[in-house]
N, C-alpha and C positions, 0 to 999 in steps of 0.2 A: 333156718328154713322159714320161720315165721316172719323174720325181718325181710326176707326176699319177697314174700307175698305182700307184706305191707308196703314195701317200696314199689312193687308193681301196681298196686291199687292207687297209691299216691301219684305215680307217673300217669296212669290212665285217667285219673281225675283231672290232673293238670292239662293233659292233652284235650280232654273234652271241654274244659273251660276255655282253653285257647281257641278251639274251633268255634265255640259259641260266640266269643268276642269277635272273631274274624267275620262270621256271618252277620252279626249285628252291625259291625262297622261297614260292611259292604252294602247292607240295606240302607244305612244312613247316608252313605256316599251317593248311592243311586238316587235317593229321594232328594238330596241336596243339589247335586250337579246335573241331574237330568229331569227337570220339571216337565210337567205336562205329559209325561210318558204314560202315567196312569196304569191301568190294568190292561195289558195287551190282549188278554183273552176276551175282553168285552168288546162288542161291536161299537164302532164310533160313528156318530152322525156325520153326514157329508153333504156337500152342496147338491141340491136337487131333491133332497128328502124333505118330507113334511115334518115340522116340529109340532107335536101335540102338547099344548099346555092348557090345563084346566082353567076355565074362567077368562081366557084371553080370546078376544074377537079380533083376529088378524085383519079383517076388512076394515074395522073401525080404526085400528092402529095404522094401517097402510104400510108403513115401513118401521121396522123395529130392530134395535140393537139389543141383543140378549147377552148378558154377562152371567157366566156360571162361575161362582166364586165360593170360597170356603174360608171360614174364620181362621183356621190354623194353617192356611196356605201362605208361606212367606212371599211367594211370587205375586200373589194377588195383592198383598199389601204394598210391595215395592212398585208394582205397576199402577197403583192408584192415581198418581199425577197424570200419567198418560191416559187413563180411562176418563178422568175428569175432562181432559181436553176433547176426547172423542164425544163425550156426552154433550159438551158445549157446542161442538160442531154439529152434532145431530139435532139438538133442540133448535138451533138457528134455522134448520131446514125442515122443521116439523116432523122429525124422526123421533119416535118414542123410544124409551129405554126401559128395560126389564131386567131385573136381577133374580136369579134362582140360586138359592143356597140350601145345603142339606141341614143347616142349623134350624133351631126354632125361629119363629117369626120375630120374636123379641130380640134374640141374638143377632139375627140377620139385620134388623133395622139398626141396632147398636153398632154393629160392625160397619155397615155402610155409612153411618154418621161419623164413626171414627175415621174412616177413609175419606170423608167429605165428598162422597159420591151422591149427587142429587138425582137418584134414580126414581122415576115416577111410580113404577109398579114393582113390588117385591113378592116373590113366591118362595115357598120352601118345599122340599121333598128330596127323595134320593136321586142323585144326579144320574145314576145308572138307568133310571126309568126314561131319561131323555137321551140315552146312548152317549153320555158324557163320562169318560173314564178318568179324566184328570182336570185339575184346575191350574191356572185360569183358562177358560175357554170363552171366546167371543164369537157370536153368530150374528149375521145380518139376515133378517127374515123379511120376506115381502108380504103383501096384503093377502096372500093365499096361505100363509104359514109355511112357505117353502124356503128352505135355507139357500141363500144365494152365495154366501161366502162364510168360511169358517176358519178360525185361527185357534190353535191349540198350544198351550204352554206359554211361558214368558219368553219373549225374544226382543230384548231392548234394541238390538242391532236392526230389527225389522220394523220398529215402530213407525218410522217415517213412511216406509212403503205401505204399511197397513193403513195408516191415516190417509194417505193419498188415494188408496183403493177405495176406502170407505167414503171419503168425500165425493169421489166420482160416482159411487153407487147412490149416495144420498141425492145427488143432483140429477141423476139419470131418471128418465121417465120409464116406468114399466110398460110393457106392451098393452096392458089393459087400463092404463091411466090416460086421462085426457088433460091437456094443458088447461090450467086455470089462470084467469087474468084478474 
C-alpha cells in the first residue's frame, strides 16, 4: 500500500515537472520567435498620438527618430546595422535621433556604443510610461511631439520599406514648416 502511495507521489511530481518545462519552453519560444509582441494588455502608442518625453523640446528638434531599445533584446542588437543606416539618413536631413532605454543611463550609453549607434540624445525610464510594450520600437515624431509613424518589433523583410517611408518623411515638409533656402 505504501509503495502505491509513493509511486503516485512520484508520478504526480514528474507530471508537474513536465508541465513546468512545457510552460517555460512555450514562453521562451514566444519570446524568441515573436519579437515585438510585448504585453498585449498594455496600450500601445500609435500614429497621431503625442509622445511626452521629459526634457525634450520637440519644436527645437523639429523632426525626431525615436528608438526604444533594451540591452537584453536580441532583436535590438541584430537590427543595429539597419538603425545605423537610418540614423545616417536622418542626420543628413537634419533629423534628430533619440534613444529611450529602461536601463540605467550608463548601461544605455554602453549598449549604444556597443551597437555603434551615434544617437544624439539618450533617456532612460520604464518603456510602459511611453505606451511601448515591446522592443525594438521606432517612432518618427514631428515638431509638435506627434507620432507620425511607428514600427514595432524586428522585421528584416520590411527594412527597405521602412527606410523608404522614413526617407520620404524626412524629406517632406510638415504643414507648419516653411521652406528654407
